[in-house]
C-alpha positions, 0 to 999 in steps of 0.5 A: 335562826339568823338572816343577814341584812347586807349594807352597801352603798356607802363609801368603804371605811375600816370597821364599817358595818357591812352586814347585820345578822338577824337572830330570831329568838322564836321563829314564826311557823309556815302558815300563809299569815305567818310567812307574810308577817316574817317578810314584813318584819325583815323588810321593816328592820332592813329599813330602820337600818338604812342610816347605819350603813357605812358607820362603825358599830361604836358610832350607833345609838343601840338604845334608840335603834332597839326602841325603834324596832320594838315599836314595830307592830309584830315585835314583842321584844328586840335588842341590838348589840355590837359584835366588833369589829364590824358588825351589829346583831339584832335579836327579836322575838315576834308576836304570833298571830292566833286568830283574826277578829272580824270587824264588820263595821269597818270591813276589816280583819284585826289579828289577835296575838298570842298575848291576846293583843288586838293588832292593827288591821290586816291589809295584806292580800294574803287570806288569814289561815287562822281561826276567825273570832265572831262576837261584838264583845271581842272588839270591845276596848274596855277591860271586859273586851281585853280579858275576853280576848286573853281568854280566847288566846288561851283557848287557841293556845290550848288546842292540840297541834294535831287531830280533829280539834287542832287549831288548823281545823277551827274555822270560827270561834264565837262568843255570846253571853248566853252560851259562852265560847263556841268552836266551829270545826271545818271537818267534820262540820261540827259546832262545839259549845264550850261555855264560860269556864274550865275551857282547858279541861273542856278542850281535852274532854271534847278531843276525846269525844271527837276522836271516839266519834271519828273512830266509830264513823259517827258525826254530830252537828253539835257537841255541848260541853257547857256543862263541867260534868258531861259532854252532850252529843246531839245528832241533830240541830236544835234551837 
């Protein structure tokens, strides 16, 4: 997918750069949050190319320009190449937002990327439409906290694209030392307790249970999948 940055405002010269195609190696989706990040990426790249206007492709330091783009928060990888006689091509791979960490102390949201990286605070007026992470350990900057965020990112990535257990139907992802990971579904309002281990296996198993309950018109406030061997469906909340 290509976007173009038209460059105007400098004196015309032979072979002067007038447009810069932007090539997305991976496109972000169409959620509100991803749309906002896409706009921020394009605006940020456009700003970094202002000094390129009117130059010829061979006069531009591609390594420095590529480095500047890779330093942008939502860029996972980027490269700039020449397309003679009068163009540069920017190729980028963005970071994908999977969830937001609720930082109660600072009253802010910190997005979590697909790689499990904790991103800068979300300052946009756009309300994040991804699952919320709740649990003090998610925000820890030590090795344990980083590994926990990576595990959470993989758990979210393993969720099915459609169905009751789809990412779009997950309101919150919690974590505690006692119960491990838990998921709070939007509809039907259900808490799914996942435990600490074999999360990919449990996602598939819980998905089957939820589909069965839905097919038979049944609901359960709590589904306990902390055990590797079985899933327990509770008809009522228990302490």
